[in-house]
DRENDOPA-948132 format. One record per atom (N, C-alpha, C): atom name; residue in three letters; x, y, z. Coordinates in steps of 0.001 Angstrom, whole numbers. Each point is the difference from the previous one (the first is absolute). Example, Ala and Ser with C-alpha at 12.3 -4.5 7.8 and 13.67 -1.06 7.14 Angstrom:
residues 2
<atom><a>N</a><r>ala</r><X>13190</X><Y>-5690</Y><Z>7800</Z></atom>
<atom><a>CA</a><r>ala</r><X>-890</X><Y>1190</Y><Z>0</Z></atom>
<atom><a>C</a><r>ala</r><X>900</X><Y>1200</Y><Z>0</Z></atom>
<atom><a>N</a><r>ser</r><X>-350</X><Y>1050</Y><Z>-720</Z></atom>
<atom><a>CA</a><r>ser</r><X>820</X><Y>1190</Y><Z>60</Z></atom>
<atom><a>C</a><r>ser</r><X>-770</X><Y>1090</Y><Z>730</Z></atom>
//
This chain:
residues 102
<atom><a>N</a><r>leu</r><X>67428</X><Y>81190</Y><Z>124004</Z></atom>
<atom><a>CA</a><r>leu</r><X>920</X><Y>1127</Y><Z>16</Z></atom>
<atom><a>C</a><r>leu</r><X>808</X><Y>-41</Y><Z>-1297</Z></atom>
<atom><a>N</a><r>tyr</r><X>-7</X><Y>1114</Y><Z>-702</Z></atom>
<atom><a>CA</a><r>tyr</r><X>774</X><Y>105</Y><Z>-1232</Z></atom>
<atom><a>C</a><r>tyr</r><X>1218</X><Y>872</Y><Z>262</Z></atom>
<atom><a>N</a><r>pro</r><X>1179</X><Y>-404</Y><Z>-475</Z></atom>
<atom><a>CA</a><r>pro</r><X>1207</X><Y>791</Y><Z>253</Z></atom>
<atom><a>C</a><r>pro</r><X>69</X><Y>1239</Y><Z>-898</Z></atom>
<atom><a>N</a><r>lys</r><X>816</X><Y>950</Y><Z>426</Z></atom>
<atom><a>CA</a><r>lys</r><X>264</X><Y>1195</Y><Z>-800</Z></atom>
<atom><a>C</a><r>lys</r><X>424</X><Y>-429</Y><Z>-1406</Z></atom>
<atom><a>N</a><r>glu</r><X>-498</X><Y>708</Y><Z>-1004</Z></atom>
<atom><a>CA</a><r>glu</r><X>276</X><Y>-210</Y><Z>-1420</Z></atom>
<atom><a>C</a><r>glu</r><X>-764</X><Y>-1175</Y><Z>-608</Z></atom>
<atom><a>N</a><r>his</r><X>-869</X><Y>-647</Y><Z>765</Z></atom>
<atom><a>CA</a><r>his</r><X>-836</X><Y>-1064</Y><Z>-572</Z></atom>
<atom><a>C</a><r>his</r><X>-1038</X><Y>624</Y><Z>-924</Z></atom>
<atom><a>N</a><r>arg</r><X>-150</X><Y>-549</Y><Z>-1187</Z></atom>
<atom><a>CA</a><r>arg</r><X>-979</X><Y>492</Y><Z>-968</Z></atom>
<atom><a>C</a><r>arg</r><X>-1328</X><Y>-697</Y><Z>223</Z></atom>
<atom><a>N</a><r>leu</r><X>-992</X><Y>765</Y><Z>462</Z></atom>
<atom><a>CA</a><r>leu</r><X>-1343</X><Y>-548</Y><Z>211</Z></atom>
<atom><a>C</a><r>leu</r><X>-762</X><Y>-66</Y><Z>-1319</Z></atom>
<atom><a>N</a><r>ile</r><X>161</X><Y>1046</Y><Z>-808</Z></atom>
<atom><a>CA</a><r>ile</r><X>-742</X><Y>140</Y><Z>-1249</Z></atom>
<atom><a>C</a><r>ile</r><X>975</X><Y>409</Y><Z>-1091</Z></atom>
<atom><a>N</a><r>glu</r><X>-139</X><Y>-594</Y><Z>-1162</Z></atom>
<atom><a>CA</a><r>glu</r><X>822</X><Y>347</Y><Z>-1156</Z></atom>
<atom><a>C</a><r>glu</r><X>-890</X><Y>645</Y><Z>-1057</Z></atom>
<atom><a>N</a><r>gln</r><X>364</X><Y>1196</Y><Z>-431</Z></atom>
<atom><a>CA</a><r>gln</r><X>-755</X><Y>708</Y><Z>-1037</Z></atom>
<atom><a>C</a><r>gln</r><X>-173</X><Y>-899</Y><Z>-1221</Z></atom>
<atom><a>N</a><r>gly</r><X>-1229</X><Y>-57</Y><Z>-533</Z></atom>
<atom><a>CA</a><r>gly</r><X>-294</X><Y>-800</Y><Z>-1182</Z></atom>
<atom><a>C</a><r>gly</r><X>-532</X><Y>-1386</Y><Z>303</Z></atom>
<atom><a>N</a><r>asp</r><X>221</X><Y>-490</Y><Z>1228</Z></atom>
<atom><a>CA</a><r>asp</r><X>-508</X><Y>-1329</Y><Z>370</Z></atom>
<atom><a>C</a><r>asp</r><X>-1518</X><Y>26</Y><Z>154</Z></atom>
<atom><a>N</a><r>glu</r><X>-589</X><Y>-1175</Y><Z>-66</Z></atom>
<atom><a>CA</a><r>glu</r><X>-1436</X><Y>-138</Y><Z>248</Z></atom>
<atom><a>C</a><r>glu</r><X>-279</X><Y>222</Y><Z>1478</Z></atom>
<atom><a>N</a><r>gly</r><X>-1074</X><Y>751</Y><Z>288</Z></atom>
<atom><a>CA</a><r>gly</r><X>-367</X><Y>252</Y><Z>1391</Z></atom>
<atom><a>C</a><r>gly</r><X>-833</X><Y>-1138</Y><Z>556</Z></atom>
<atom><a>N</a><r>arg</r><X>520</X><Y>-694</Y><Z>1006</Z></atom>
<atom><a>CA</a><r>arg</r><X>-725</X><Y>-1124</Y><Z>612</Z></atom>
<atom><a>C</a><r>arg</r><X>-269</X><Y>209</Y><Z>1478</Z></atom>
<atom><a>N</a><r>asp</r><X>654</X><Y>1016</Y><Z>586</Z></atom>
<atom><a>CA</a><r>asp</r><X>-85</X><Y>195</Y><Z>1442</Z></atom>
<atom><a>C</a><r>asp</r><X>-112</X><Y>1474</Y><Z>349</Z></atom>
<atom><a>N</a><r>leu</r><X>-598</X><Y>258</Y><Z>1146</Z></atom>
<atom><a>CA</a><r>leu</r><X>-5</X><Y>1320</Y><Z>618</Z></atom>
<atom><a>C</a><r>leu</r><X>917</X><Y>-111</Y><Z>1211</Z></atom>
<atom><a>N</a><r>phe</r><X>759</X><Y>1037</Y><Z>281</Z></atom>
<atom><a>CA</a><r>phe</r><X>921</X><Y>-8</Y><Z>1118</Z></atom>
<atom><a>C</a><r>phe</r><X>-413</X><Y>1064</Y><Z>1009</Z></atom>
<atom><a>N</a><r>ala</r><X>94</X><Y>-337</Y><Z>1278</Z></atom>
<atom><a>CA</a><r>ala</r><X>-281</X><Y>933</Y><Z>1082</Z></atom>
<atom><a>C</a><r>ala</r><X>1272</X><Y>113</Y><Z>835</Z></atom>
<atom><a>N</a><r>leu</r><X>551</X><Y>1208</Y><Z>56</Z></atom>
<atom><a>CA</a><r>leu</r><X>1240</X><Y>237</Y><Z>723</Z></atom>
<atom><a>C</a><r>leu</r><X>-298</X><Y>213</Y><Z>1485</Z></atom>
<atom><a>N</a><r>tyr</r><X>487</X><Y>-895</Y><Z>819</Z></atom>
<atom><a>CA</a><r>tyr</r><X>-233</X><Y>66</Y><Z>1444</Z></atom>
<atom><a>C</a><r>tyr</r><X>1120</X><Y>759</Y><Z>713</Z></atom>
<atom><a>N</a><r>arg</r><X>1243</X><Y>-300</Y><Z>-397</Z></atom>
<atom><a>CA</a><r>arg</r><X>1146</X><Y>628</Y><Z>640</Z></atom>
<atom><a>C</a><r>arg</r><X>1112</X><Y>131</Y><Z>-1029</Z></atom>
<atom><a>N</a><r>gly</r><X>702</X><Y>1135</Y><Z>8</Z></atom>
<atom><a>CA</a><r>gly</r><X>1099</X><Y>222</Y><Z>-930</Z></atom>
<atom><a>C</a><r>gly</r><X>-342</X><Y>1065</Y><Z>-1028</Z></atom>
<atom><a>N</a><r>ala</r><X>671</X><Y>-78</Y><Z>-1154</Z></atom>
<atom><a>CA</a><r>ala</r><X>-205</X><Y>972</Y><Z>-1066</Z></atom>
<atom><a>C</a><r>ala</r><X>223</X><Y>-672</Y><Z>-1343</Z></atom>
<atom><a>N</a><r>val</r><X>-802</X><Y>406</Y><Z>-994</Z></atom>
<atom><a>CA</a><r>val</r><X>101</X><Y>-556</Y><Z>-1345</Z></atom>
<atom><a>C</a><r>val</r><X>90</X><Y>1157</Y><Z>-995</Z></atom>
<atom><a>N</a><r>glu</r><X>1021</X><Y>-46</Y><Z>-851</Z></atom>
<atom><a>CA</a><r>glu</r><X>183</X><Y>1017</Y><Z>-1032</Z></atom>
<atom><a>C</a><r>glu</r><X>-716</X><Y>-439</Y><Z>-1269</Z></atom>
<atom><a>N</a><r>ile</r><X>-756</X><Y>928</Y><Z>-581</Z></atom>
<atom><a>CA</a><r>ile</r><X>-694</X><Y>-249</Y><Z>-1265</Z></atom>
<atom><a>C</a><r>ile</r><X>789</X><Y>693</Y><Z>-1101</Z></atom>
<atom><a>N</a><r>cys</r><X>419</X><Y>-758</Y><Z>-1011</Z></atom>
<atom><a>CA</a><r>cys</r><X>767</X><Y>573</Y><Z>-1104</Z></atom>
<atom><a>C</a><r>cys</r><X>-582</X><Y>-445</Y><Z>-1334</Z></atom>
<atom><a>N</a><r>gln</r><X>238</X><Y>821</Y><Z>-992</Z></atom>
<atom><a>CA</a><r>gln</r><X>-521</X><Y>-270</Y><Z>-1329</Z></atom>
<atom><a>C</a><r>gln</r><X>1137</X><Y>130</Y><Z>-1003</Z></atom>
<atom><a>N</a><r>ser</r><X>59</X><Y>-930</Y><Z>-940</Z></atom>
<atom><a>CA</a><r>ser</r><X>1022</X><Y>18</Y><Z>-1044</Z></atom>
<atom><a>C</a><r>ser</r><X>-571</X><Y>596</Y><Z>-1273</Z></atom>
<atom><a>N</a><r>phe</r><X>850</X><Y>762</Y><Z>-669</Z></atom>
<atom><a>CA</a><r>phe</r><X>-341</X><Y>607</Y><Z>-1287</Z></atom>
<atom><a>C</a><r>phe</r><X>1170</X><Y>-304</Y><Z>-927</Z></atom>
<atom><a>N</a><r>gly</r><X>-104</X><Y>-1098</Y><Z>-741</Z></atom>
<atom><a>CA</a><r>gly</r><X>1137</X><Y>-422</Y><Z>-812</Z></atom>
<atom><a>C</a><r>gly</r><X>1138</X><Y>-421</Y><Z>901</Z></atom>
<atom><a>N</a><r>ser</r><X>1163</X><Y>642</Y><Z>-157</Z></atom>
<atom><a>CA</a><r>ser</r><X>1156</X><Y>-362</Y><Z>826</Z></atom>
<atom><a>C</a><r>ser</r><X>85</X><Y>843</Y><Z>1278</Z></atom>
<atom><a>N</a><r>ala</r><X>-876</X><Y>979</Y><Z>151</Z></atom>
<atom><a>CA</a><r>ala</r><X>3</X><Y>854</Y><Z>1193</Z></atom>
<atom><a>C</a><r>ala</r><X>-1035</X><Y>-484</Y><Z>1007</Z></atom>
<atom><a>N</a><r>ser</r><X>263</X><Y>288</Y><Z>1275</Z></atom>
<atom><a>CA</a><r>ser</r><X>-919</X><Y>-365</Y><Z>1070</Z></atom>
<atom><a>C</a><r>ser</r><X>-162</X><Y>1201</Y><Z>925</Z></atom>
<atom><a>N</a><r>ala</r><X>-1213</X><Y>192</Y><Z>514</Z></atom>
<atom><a>CA</a><r>ala</r><X>-266</X><Y>1118</Y><Z>899</Z></atom>
<atom><a>C</a><r>ala</r><X>-741</X><Y>-493</Y><Z>1228</Z></atom>
<atom><a>N</a><r>ser</r><X>374</X><Y>538</Y><Z>1160</Z></atom>
<atom><a>CA</a><r>ser</r><X>-703</X><Y>-301</Y><Z>1235</Z></atom>
<atom><a>C</a><r>ser</r><X>-1235</X><Y>892</Y><Z>58</Z></atom>
<atom><a>N</a><r>leu</r><X>-1167</X><Y>-611</Y><Z>179</Z></atom>
<atom><a>CA</a><r>leu</r><X>-1245</X><Y>762</Y><Z>44</Z></atom>
<atom><a>C</a><r>leu</r><X>-355</X><Y>411</Y><Z>1416</Z></atom>
<atom><a>N</a><r>thr</r><X>191</X><Y>-906</Y><Z>949</Z></atom>
<atom><a>CA</a><r>thr</r><X>-334</X><Y>273</Y><Z>1400</Z></atom>
<atom><a>C</a><r>thr</r><X>523</X><Y>-1135</Y><Z>866</Z></atom>
<atom><a>N</a><r>thr</r><X>4</X><Y>239</Y><Z>1282</Z></atom>
<atom><a>CA</a><r>thr</r><X>297</X><Y>-1046</Y><Z>976</Z></atom>
<atom><a>C</a><r>thr</r><X>-1203</X><Y>-116</Y><Z>918</Z></atom>
<atom><a>N</a><r>leu</r><X>-522</X><Y>-1215</Y><Z>125</Z></atom>
<atom><a>CA</a><r>leu</r><X>-1182</X><Y>-257</Y><Z>819</Z></atom>
<atom><a>C</a><r>leu</r><X>413</X><Y>-551</Y><Z>1363</Z></atom>
<atom><a>N</a><r>gly</r><X>-788</X><Y>349</Y><Z>1009</Z></atom>
<atom><a>CA</a><r>gly</r><X>272</X><Y>-458</Y><Z>1358</Z></atom>
<atom><a>C</a><r>gly</r><X>-1104</X><Y>-888</Y><Z>529</Z></atom>
<atom><a>N</a><r>pro</r><X>85</X><Y>-340</Y><Z>1276</Z></atom>
<atom><a>CA</a><r>pro</r><X>-981</X><Y>-891</Y><Z>622</Z></atom>
<atom><a>C</a><r>pro</r><X>-1445</X><Y>460</Y><Z>-234</Z></atom>
<atom><a>N</a><r>gly</r><X>-854</X><Y>-967</Y><Z>-299</Z></atom>
<atom><a>CA</a><r>gly</r><X>-1414</X><Y>274</Y><Z>-266</Z></atom>
<atom><a>C</a><r>gly</r><X>-318</X><Y>136</Y><Z>-1475</Z></atom>
<atom><a>N</a><r>ala</r><X>1023</X><Y>93</Y><Z>-839</Z></atom>
<atom><a>CA</a><r>ala</r><X>-219</X><Y>182</Y><Z>-1438</Z></atom>
<atom><a>C</a><r>ala</r><X>-400</X><Y>-1313</Y><Z>-675</Z></atom>
<atom><a>N</a><r>leu</r><X>-823</X><Y>136</Y><Z>-1021</Z></atom>
<atom><a>CA</a><r>leu</r><X>-343</X><Y>-1116</Y><Z>-883</Z></atom>
<atom><a>C</a><r>leu</r><X>745</X><Y>213</Y><Z>-1305</Z></atom>
<atom><a>N</a><r>leu</r><X>436</X><Y>-1079</Y><Z>-627</Z></atom>
<atom><a>CA</a><r>leu</r><X>648</X><Y>126</Y><Z>-1294</Z></atom>
<atom><a>C</a><r>leu</r><X>-353</X><Y>-1168</Y><Z>-893</Z></atom>
<atom><a>N</a><r>gly</r><X>8</X><Y>274</Y><Z>-1293</Z></atom>
<atom><a>CA</a><r>gly</r><X>-337</X><Y>-1019</Y><Z>-979</Z></atom>
<atom><a>C</a><r>gly</r><X>-1442</X><Y>55</Y><Z>-445</Z></atom>
<atom><a>N</a><r>glu</r><X>-745</X><Y>996</Y><Z>455</Z></atom>
<atom><a>CA</a><r>glu</r><X>-1441</X><Y>57</Y><Z>-281</Z></atom>
<atom><a>C</a><r>glu</r><X>-316</X><Y>376</Y><Z>-1436</Z></atom>
<atom><a>N</a><r>ile</r><X>844</X><Y>798</Y><Z>-650</Z></atom>
<atom><a>CA</a><r>ile</r><X>-311</X><Y>464</Y><Z>-1358</Z></atom>
<atom><a>C</a><r>ile</r><X>-125</X><Y>-1183</Y><Z>-952</Z></atom>
<atom><a>N</a><r>ala</r><X>966</X><Y>-893</Y><Z>5</Z></atom>
<atom><a>CA</a><r>ala</r><X>-30</X><Y>-1158</Y><Z>-899</Z></atom>
<atom><a>C</a><r>ala</r><X>-1197</X><Y>-905</Y><Z>282</Z></atom>
<atom><a>N</a><r>leu</r><X>-375</X><Y>-139</Y><Z>1263</Z></atom>
<atom><a>CA</a><r>leu</r><X>-1135</X><Y>-859</Y><Z>341</Z></atom>
<atom><a>C</a><r>leu</r><X>-1324</X><Y>624</Y><Z>-422</Z></atom>
<atom><a>N</a><r>ile</r><X>-171</X><Y>1298</Y><Z>258</Z></atom>
<atom><a>CA</a><r>ile</r><X>-1245</X><Y>676</Y><Z>-340</Z></atom>
<atom><a>C</a><r>ile</r><X>-185</X><Y>75</Y><Z>-1512</Z></atom>
<atom><a>N</a><r>glu</r><X>1099</X><Y>315</Y><Z>-712</Z></atom>
<atom><a>CA</a><r>glu</r><X>-82</X><Y>180</Y><Z>-1453</Z></atom>
<atom><a>C</a><r>glu</r><X>264</X><Y>-1274</Y><Z>-793</Z></atom>
<atom><a>N</a><r>lys</r><X>390</X><Y>-1062</Y><Z>701</Z></atom>
<atom><a>CA</a><r>lys</r><X>367</X><Y>-1257</Y><Z>-664</Z></atom>
<atom><a>C</a><r>lys</r><X>1024</X><Y>273</Y><Z>-1112</Z></atom>
<atom><a>N</a><r>ala</r><X>1038</X><Y>722</Y><Z>388</Z></atom>
<atom><a>CA</a><r>ala</r><X>1054</X><Y>434</Y><Z>-916</Z></atom>
<atom><a>C</a><r>ala</r><X>1358</X><Y>-350</Y><Z>604</Z></atom>
<atom><a>N</a><r>pro</r><X>1056</X><Y>47</Y><Z>-805</Z></atom>
<atom><a>CA</a><r>pro</r><X>1337</X><Y>-254</Y><Z>552</Z></atom>
<atom><a>C</a><r>pro</r><X>358</X><Y>1020</Y><Z>1080</Z></atom>
<atom><a>N</a><r>arg</r><X>916</X><Y>-363</Y><Z>866</Z></atom>
<atom><a>CA</a><r>arg</r><X>465</X><Y>891</Y><Z>1064</Z></atom>
<atom><a>C</a><r>arg</r><X>573</X><Y>1273</Y><Z>-629</Z></atom>
<atom><a>N</a><r>ser</r><X>-425</X><Y>1155</Y><Z>513</Z></atom>
<atom><a>CA</a><r>ser</r><X>426</X><Y>1282</Y><Z>-573</Z></atom>
<atom><a>C</a><r>ser</r><X>1299</X><Y>515</Y><Z>606</Z></atom>
<atom><a>N</a><r>ala</r><X>470</X><Y>-605</Y><Z>1075</Z></atom>
<atom><a>CA</a><r>ala</r><X>1242</X><Y>417</Y><Z>656</Z></atom>
<atom><a>C</a><r>ala</r><X>559</X><Y>-1177</Y><Z>790</Z></atom>
<atom><a>N</a><r>ser</r><X>1237</X><Y>144</Y><Z>414</Z></atom>
<atom><a>CA</a><r>ser</r><X>634</X><Y>-1005</Y><Z>855</Z></atom>
<atom><a>C</a><r>ser</r><X>-54</X><Y>468</Y><Z>1451</Z></atom>
<atom><a>N</a><r>ala</r><X>44</X><Y>-940</Y><Z>922</Z></atom>
<atom><a>CA</a><r>ala</r><X>7</X><Y>303</Y><Z>1430</Z></atom>
<atom><a>C</a><r>ala</r><X>1143</X><Y>-775</Y><Z>639</Z></atom>
<atom><a>N</a><r>val</r><X>911</X><Y>744</Y><Z>655</Z></atom>
<atom><a>CA</a><r>val</r><X>1195</X><Y>-582</Y><Z>601</Z></atom>
<atom><a>C</a><r>val</r><X>73</X><Y>419</Y><Z>1462</Z></atom>
<atom><a>N</a><r>cys</r><X>275</X><Y>-944</Y><Z>868</Z></atom>
<atom><a>CA</a><r>cys</r><X>122</X><Y>316</Y><Z>1432</Z></atom>
<atom><a>C</a><r>cys</r><X>1174</X><Y>955</Y><Z>206</Z></atom>
<atom><a>N</a><r>ala</r><X>-282</X><Y>1157</Y><Z>577</Z></atom>
<atom><a>CA</a><r>ala</r><X>1031</X><Y>993</Y><Z>292</Z></atom>
<atom><a>C</a><r>ala</r><X>725</X><Y>-333</Y><Z>1303</Z></atom>
<atom><a>N</a><r>glu</r><X>-582</X><Y>-876</Y><Z>778</Z></atom>
<atom><a>CA</a><r>glu</r><X>580</X><Y>-505</Y><Z>1249</Z></atom>
<atom><a>C</a><r>glu</r><X>-682</X><Y>-1325</Y><Z>282</Z></atom>
<atom><a>N</a><r>asp</r><X>484</X><Y>-736</Y><Z>987</Z></atom>
<atom><a>CA</a><r>asp</r><X>-674</X><Y>-1240</Y><Z>375</Z></atom>
<atom><a>C</a><r>asp</r><X>-1460</X><Y>338</Y><Z>280</Z></atom>
<atom><a>N</a><r>ser</r><X>-920</X><Y>-756</Y><Z>-602</Z></atom>
<atom><a>CA</a><r>ser</r><X>-1419</X><Y>363</Y><Z>74</Z></atom>
<atom><a>C</a><r>ser</r><X>-878</X><Y>-1218</Y><Z>229</Z></atom>
<atom><a>N</a><r>gln</r><X>-1030</X><Y>195</Y><Z>798</Z></atom>
<atom><a>CA</a><r>gln</r><X>-1003</X><Y>-1036</Y><Z>193</Z></atom>
<atom><a>C</a><r>gln</r><X>-1180</X><Y>371</Y><Z>-886</Z></atom>
<atom><a>N</a><r>val</r><X>-286</X><Y>-874</Y><Z>-951</Z></atom>
<atom><a>CA</a><r>val</r><X>-1021</X><Y>265</Y><Z>-1005</Z></atom>
<atom><a>C</a><r>val</r><X>-923</X><Y>-1207</Y><Z>-85</Z></atom>
<atom><a>N</a><r>tyr</r><X>-1292</X><Y>270</Y><Z>-21</Z></atom>
<atom><a>CA</a><r>tyr</r><X>-980</X><Y>-1064</Y><Z>-163</Z></atom>
<atom><a>C</a><r>tyr</r><X>-424</X><Y>-59</Y><Z>-1456</Z></atom>
<atom><a>N</a><r>arg</r><X>-39</X><Y>-1204</Y><Z>-540</Z></atom>
<atom><a>CA</a><r>arg</r><X>-391</X><Y>-220</Y><Z>-1390</Z></atom>
<atom><a>C</a><r>arg</r><X>-1398</X><Y>-599</Y><Z>-4</Z></atom>
<atom><a>N</a><r>ile</r><X>-897</X><Y>634</Y><Z>-769</Z></atom>
<atom><a>CA</a><r>ile</r><X>-1376</X><Y>-488</Y><Z>-124</Z></atom>
<atom><a>C</a><r>ile</r><X>-197</X><Y>-458</Y><Z>-1439</Z></atom>
<atom><a>N</a><r>ala</r><X>-218</X><Y>-1284</Y><Z>-189</Z></atom>
<atom><a>CA</a><r>ala</r><X>-172</X><Y>-564</Y><Z>-1345</Z></atom>
<atom><a>C</a><r>ala</r><X>-1260</X><Y>550</Y><Z>-652</Z></atom>
<atom><a>N</a><r>phe</r><X>45</X><Y>150</Y><Z>-1324</Z></atom>
<atom><a>CA</a><r>phe</r><X>-1125</X><Y>570</Y><Z>-732</Z></atom>
<atom><a>C</a><r>phe</r><X>-1296</X><Y>-759</Y><Z>254</Z></atom>
<atom><a>N</a><r>val</r><X>52</X><Y>-1311</Y><Z>40</Z></atom>
<atom><a>CA</a><r>val</r><X>-1217</X><Y>-787</Y><Z>195</Z></atom>
<atom><a>C</a><r>val</r><X>-643</X><Y>335</Y><Z>1348</Z></atom>
<atom><a>N</a><r>asp</r><X>803</X><Y>204</Y><Z>1025</Z></atom>
<atom><a>CA</a><r>asp</r><X>-524</X><Y>376</Y><Z>1312</Z></atom>
<atom><a>C</a><r>asp</r><X>-502</X><Y>1438</Y><Z>-7</Z></atom>
<atom><a>N</a><r>leu</r><X>780</X><Y>878</Y><Z>-625</Z></atom>
<atom><a>CA</a><r>leu</r><X>-398</X><Y>1406</Y><Z>-72</Z></atom>
<atom><a>C</a><r>leu</r><X>-1299</X><Y>156</Y><Z>-782</Z></atom>
<atom><a>N</a><r>asp</r><X>-148</X><Y>-720</Y><Z>-1083</Z></atom>
<atom><a>CA</a><r>asp</r><X>-1215</X><Y>80</Y><Z>-807</Z></atom>
<atom><a>C</a><r>asp</r><X>-1228</X><Y>-369</Y><Z>835</Z></atom>
<atom><a>N</a><r>tyr</r><X>113</X><Y>-1046</Y><Z>795</Z></atom>
<atom><a>CA</a><r>tyr</r><X>-1102</X><Y>-409</Y><Z>873</Z></atom>
<atom><a>C</a><r>tyr</r><X>-317</X><Y>1093</Y><Z>1021</Z></atom>
<atom><a>N</a><r>ile</r><X>1054</X><Y>567</Y><Z>599</Z></atom>
<atom><a>CA</a><r>ile</r><X>-188</X><Y>1058</Y><Z>1002</Z></atom>
<atom><a>C</a><r>ile</r><X>-688</X><Y>1205</Y><Z>-632</Z></atom>
<atom><a>N</a><r>leu</r><X>449</X><Y>413</Y><Z>-1185</Z></atom>
<atom><a>CA</a><r>leu</r><X>-554</X><Y>1189</Y><Z>-643</Z></atom>
<atom><a>C</a><r>leu</r><X>-1451</X><Y>-195</Y><Z>-447</Z></atom>
<atom><a>N</a><r>gln</r><X>-352</X><Y>-1207</Y><Z>-400</Z></atom>
<atom><a>CA</a><r>gln</r><X>-1388</X><Y>-274</Y><Z>-384</Z></atom>
<atom><a>C</a><r>gln</r><X>-940</X><Y>120</Y><Z>1195</Z></atom>
<atom><a>N</a><r>asn</r><X>544</X><Y>-198</Y><Z>1188</Z></atom>
<atom><a>CA</a><r>asn</r><X>-813</X><Y>46</Y><Z>1207</Z></atom>
<atom><a>C</a><r>asn</r><X>194</X><Y>1273</Y><Z>825</Z></atom>
<atom><a>N</a><r>asn</r><X>833</X><Y>910</Y><Z>-503</Z></atom>
<atom><a>CA</a><r>asn</r><X>237</X><Y>1254</Y><Z>705</Z></atom>
<atom><a>C</a><r>asn</r><X>130</X><Y>1119</Y><Z>-1028</Z></atom>
<atom><a>N</a><r>leu</r><X>-1127</X><Y>571</Y><Z>-391</Z></atom>
<atom><a>CA</a><r>leu</r><X>-8</X><Y>1020</Y><Z>-1044</Z></atom>
<atom><a>C</a><r>leu</r><X>743</X><Y>1263</Y><Z>413</Z></atom>
<atom><a>N</a><r>ala</r><X>7</X><Y>321</Y><Z>1282</Z></atom>
<atom><a>CA</a><r>ala</r><X>717</X><Y>1188</Y><Z>467</Z></atom>
<atom><a>C</a><r>ala</r><X>1506</X><Y>-166</Y><Z>-222</Z></atom>
<atom><a>N</a><r>leu</r><X>518</X><Y>-1169</Y><Z>309</Z></atom>
<atom><a>CA</a><r>leu</r><X>1416</X><Y>-265</Y><Z>-217</Z></atom>
<atom><a>C</a><r>leu</r><X>320</X><Y>2</Y><Z>-1492</Z></atom>
<atom><a>N</a><r>ala</r><X>-870</X><Y>-584</Y><Z>-789</Z></atom>
<atom><a>CA</a><r>ala</r><X>200</X><Y>-5</Y><Z>-1456</Z></atom>
<atom><a>C</a><r>ala</r><X>73</X><Y>1426</Y><Z>-528</Z></atom>
<atom><a>N</a><r>gly</r><X>-887</X><Y>870</Y><Z>476</Z></atom>
<atom><a>CA</a><r>gly</r><X>15</X><Y>1400</Y><Z>-415</Z></atom>
<atom><a>C</a><r>gly</r><X>1273</X><Y>704</Y><Z>430</Z></atom>
<atom><a>N</a><r>his</r><X>453</X><Y>-301</Y><Z>1212</Z></atom>
<atom><a>CA</a><r>his</r><X>1241</X><Y>591</Y><Z>501</Z></atom>
<atom><a>C</a><r>his</r><X>1186</X><Y>-397</Y><Z>-881</Z></atom>
<atom><a>N</a><r>leu</r><X>106</X><Y>-1275</Y><Z>-363</Z></atom>
<atom><a>CA</a><r>leu</r><X>1112</X><Y>-455</Y><Z>-836</Z></atom>
<atom><a>C</a><r>leu</r><X>-52</X><Y>622</Y><Z>-1391</Z></atom>
<atom><a>N</a><r>arg</r><X>-1205</X><Y>130</Y><Z>-566</Z></atom>
<atom><a>CA</a><r>arg</r><X>-128</X><Y>648</Y><Z>-1317</Z></atom>
<atom><a>C</a><r>arg</r><X>463</X><Y>1464</Y><Z>93</Z></atom>
<atom><a>N</a><r>gly</r><X>-405</X><Y>682</Y><Z>1066</Z></atom>
<atom><a>CA</a><r>gly</r><X>416</X><Y>1391</Y><Z>191</Z></atom>
<atom><a>C</a><r>gly</r><X>1500</X><Y>129</Y><Z>188</Z></atom>
<atom><a>N</a><r>leu</r><X>588</X><Y>-908</Y><Z>763</Z></atom>
<atom><a>CA</a><r>leu</r><X>1448</X><Y>3</Y><Z>215</Z></atom>
<atom><a>C</a><r>leu</r><X>727</X><Y>-212</Y><Z>-1316</Z></atom>
<atom><a>N</a><r>ala</r><X>-451</X><Y>-968</Y><Z>-772</Z></atom>
<atom><a>CA</a><r>ala</r><X>635</X><Y>-274</Y><Z>-1300</Z></atom>
<atom><a>C</a><r>ala</r><X>-109</X><Y>1215</Y><Z>-920</Z></atom>
<atom><a>N</a><r>ala</r><X>-1147</X><Y>645</Y><Z>-38</Z></atom>
<atom><a>CA</a><r>ala</r><X>-199</X><Y>1174</Y><Z>-865</Z></atom>
<atom><a>C</a><r>ala</r><X>912</X><Y>1147</Y><Z>445</Z></atom>
<atom><a>N</a><r>ser</r><X>140</X><Y>227</Y><Z>1302</Z></atom>
<atom><a>CA</a><r>ser</r><X>834</X><Y>1105</Y><Z>476</Z></atom>
<atom><a>C</a><r>ser</r><X>1477</X><Y>-231</Y><Z>-292</Z></atom>
<atom><a>N</a><r>arg</r><X>418</X><Y>-1228</Y><Z>15</Z></atom>
<atom><a>CA</a><r>arg</r><X>1430</X><Y>-296</Y><Z>-253</Z></atom>
<atom><a>C</a><r>arg</r><X>327</X><Y>27</Y><Z>-1474</Z></atom>
<atom><a>N</a><r>lys</r><X>-962</X><Y>-203</Y><Z>-841</Z></atom>
<atom><a>CA</a><r>lys</r><X>244</X><Y>45</Y><Z>-1443</Z></atom>
<atom><a>C</a><r>lys</r><X>228</X><Y>1431</Y><Z>-476</Z></atom>
<atom><a>N</a><r>asn</r><X>-575</X><Y>946</Y><Z>699</Z></atom>
<atom><a>CA</a><r>asn</r><X>94</X><Y>1407</Y><Z>-425</Z></atom>
<atom><a>C</a><r>asn</r><X>1171</X><Y>684</Y><Z>567</Z></atom>
//
């Protein structure tokens, strides 16, 4: 359980984990110099952190718990094994990452 205002992901950090939101809400925000903008708030069932993992790039946004939230963290090494053995899931994550980038 992560408390409200806990930072799950920091923009610019290396992506090492995928997060699955089970309960609660997570706000996605992006910084532009000294300004910051809220992009969306995700609810239960949402995945986050996939863009950095799929593209092997720094995190493109920050993720902060908007309320107390239960979030599952999946390490990249475990996710990589799962995706190699489940092409449908791999395709879904690539599609999710592409839709969020646009």
